[in-house]
C-alpha positions in Angstrom: 10.4 -7.7 31.5 8.1 -6.0 28.7 4.6 -4.7 29.2 2.0 -7.4 27.9 -1.5 -7.1 27.2 -4.0 -9.2 26.3 -6.3 -8.4 22.8 -9.2 -10.3 22.2 -9.8 -11.2 18.7 -12.4 -12.9 16.5 -11.8 -16.9 15.8 -11.8 -15.9 11.9 -8.9 -13.3 12.7 -7.1 -15.9 14.3 -7.5 -18.3 11.7 -6.5 -15.4 9.0 -3.5 -14.7 11.1 -2.6 -18.7 11.2 -2.7 -18.9 7.4 0.0 -16.2 6.9 2.3 -16.8 9.1 5.9 -17.4 7.6 6.8 -20.2 9.6 4.9 -22.4 12.3 6.4 -21.3 15.6 6.0 -17.3 14.6 4.4 -15.4 17.6 1.5 -13.5 16.6 3.3 -10.6 18.2 6.1 -10.8 15.6 3.2 -11.5 12.7 1.5 -8.3 13.8 4.5 -6.3 13.9 5.5 -7.3 10.3 1.8 -6.6 9.4 2.3 -3.3 10.7 5.8 -2.8 8.7 4.0 -3.8 5.2 1.3 -1.5 6.0 3.7 1.7 6.3 5.9 0.8 3.5 2.6 0.4 1.2 1.5 4.0 2.4 4.8 5.7 2.0 4.9 4.0 -1.6 1.3 5.1 -2.2 2.4 8.8 -1.1 5.5 8.3 -3.6 3.4 7.5 -6.5 0.6 10.4 -5.6 3.5 12.8 -5.6 4.8 11.5 -9.0 1.2 11.6 -10.5 1.1 15.3 -9.1 4.0 16.6 -10.7 3.6 14.8 -14.2 0.0 16.1 -14.8 1.2 19.6 -15.9 3.6 18.1 -18.5 1.0 15.3 -19.5 -1.4 18.0 -19.9 1.1 19.9 -22.2 1.9 16.6 -24.0 -1.9 16.0 -24.7 -3.9 19.5 -24.9 -2.3 20.9 -27.5 -3.5 21.8 -31.1 -1.1 19.6 -33.2 -2.8 16.4 -31.9 -6.5 17.7 -32.3 -6.1 17.8 -36.4 -4.7 14.1 -36.3 -8.5 13.1 -34.8 -10.1 14.3 -38.0 -7.7 12.5 -40.3 
């Protein structure tokens, strides 16, 4: 038997959890585990996007900050 604990939630939180259930008999435990997994995936995706942005910055600066493009601004 696994350890079980009681968590107190506001009624508005319980209502919000009920609204996002995938199926009516889904337990709050299953739902919270799914939300944790989604949160981790979003965090990983954000880290990946930040990494891509960081490695692209030097190349973008090279492409955008050049004298050839500045000449076209005055045409």
